[in-house]
N, C-alpha and C positions, 0 to 999 in steps of 0.2 A: 588582489591576487590575479596573477597573469595567467588566464585560462589558455592562451596560445602556446605556452611552454609545455603543457602536459602531453604526454605520449600515449596515455590510455583514456579511452571513453567508455563509460559504462553503457553497454548495449542491451543486455538481457538480465532479467531477474526471474529466477524459477524457484518456486516453493515446493518442497517435497511434502506430499500429504497422502494420508490414507482415505481422505474424503474428497476426491477430486471435484465432483459436481457441486457439492456443498461450498467448498472454498471459492471456486470460480463464480458461483452465484452470489455469494457474500460480497465479494469485491465488485462484481458487475452491478448489483443493485445499489450499493453504497455510493459508488463513484458514477453510476449511470453510464456504464461502458458499453451496453448493448450485449449481443451474443458473443461468447467467446468462439474463436476458431478452434476446431479439433484437429489433432494429428494422431490418427489411430484411436485406440481406446484408452490410452494412458496419458494423454496430454491435452490441456485446454489452455488457451492463451489470448492475450489482447495486445495488438499492436497499438502502442501509445506514441505520442510525439517523442522521437529520439530514444525510445526504450521499448523493448518487447517484455511484457509482464506475463508469466505463465505459471502452470501448475503441472507437476509430474505425479502420477499415481505410483506410489510405492508401497510395498507390503510391510516392510520394517520401517515405520516412521521414527526418525530419531527425536528424542525428547528435545522440546525447545529450550535452548540454552540462554536466551535473552541477551546474547552478545551482539546481535545485529538487529536493527530496526529499519524499516522502510519509511520514507517520508514522501508524501504527495502534496503537491501545491494545488489548491482548488480556488475557483472563483468565489464561492460563498461557503465559508467555513461553518457557519451556523446550520445552514441547510444540509450540508454534507454530514455533519456531526449528528444531526437529528435523524438522518436516514440510518446511520450506523447504530444509533440508540434503538431505533425500531427493529433492527436486525438483531438486537439483544447482544451487541458487542459489549464486552467488559471494558469499563472506562478506567484509564490510568489517571488522566486529568482532562476536564472539559476545555473549550476554547478560552485560552488565557493570554493576556498581553504580557510578554516577557519584558525584563528591564531594558533590553536592547532594542525593543520596538516590534519584534515579531509577534504575530498572533498564531498560537500553536495549540493543538489538542493531541492527546495520545490515547490509543485504544488497543485492544487485543482481538485478533481475528479468532475464529472457531477453533483453530489449532493451538492458540496460545501465543502466536507471533505478535510482537509489539509492532504497531505501525502508527505513523502519525500523519496529521494533515496541517497544513499551514495555509494562511490566507494570502492569496495572490495579491501583490502590490503592498503588503504591509511589512514585508521582510527586508531588512538592509541587504544590499548586495554583498555577496560573499566572494 
């Protein structure tokens, strides 16, 4: 795939939640992100390489529809998966080597959003 031809670059992901601190803490502890930056009383976020990942506090939280999932690449999928297990994340599937060579795991955050983790260096170039 020629990445140079794209006109769009994903720069920000914001999750709408009624549990701002819980959600930010869940991802901070699971991915060892440190303390989130706060913007007012209704936003917490993390500047990641090439992406800003944040949470907005909303009163009317939409039901998770399951149509979008977030995927994070990590250095050590087993250690990261174990941290999320300790945070009582519901598991869709544990670290698994896929037929194309990627090592992936999928879990649900406290709001029911699906997110995945992949082992850095084990996935074919896309």
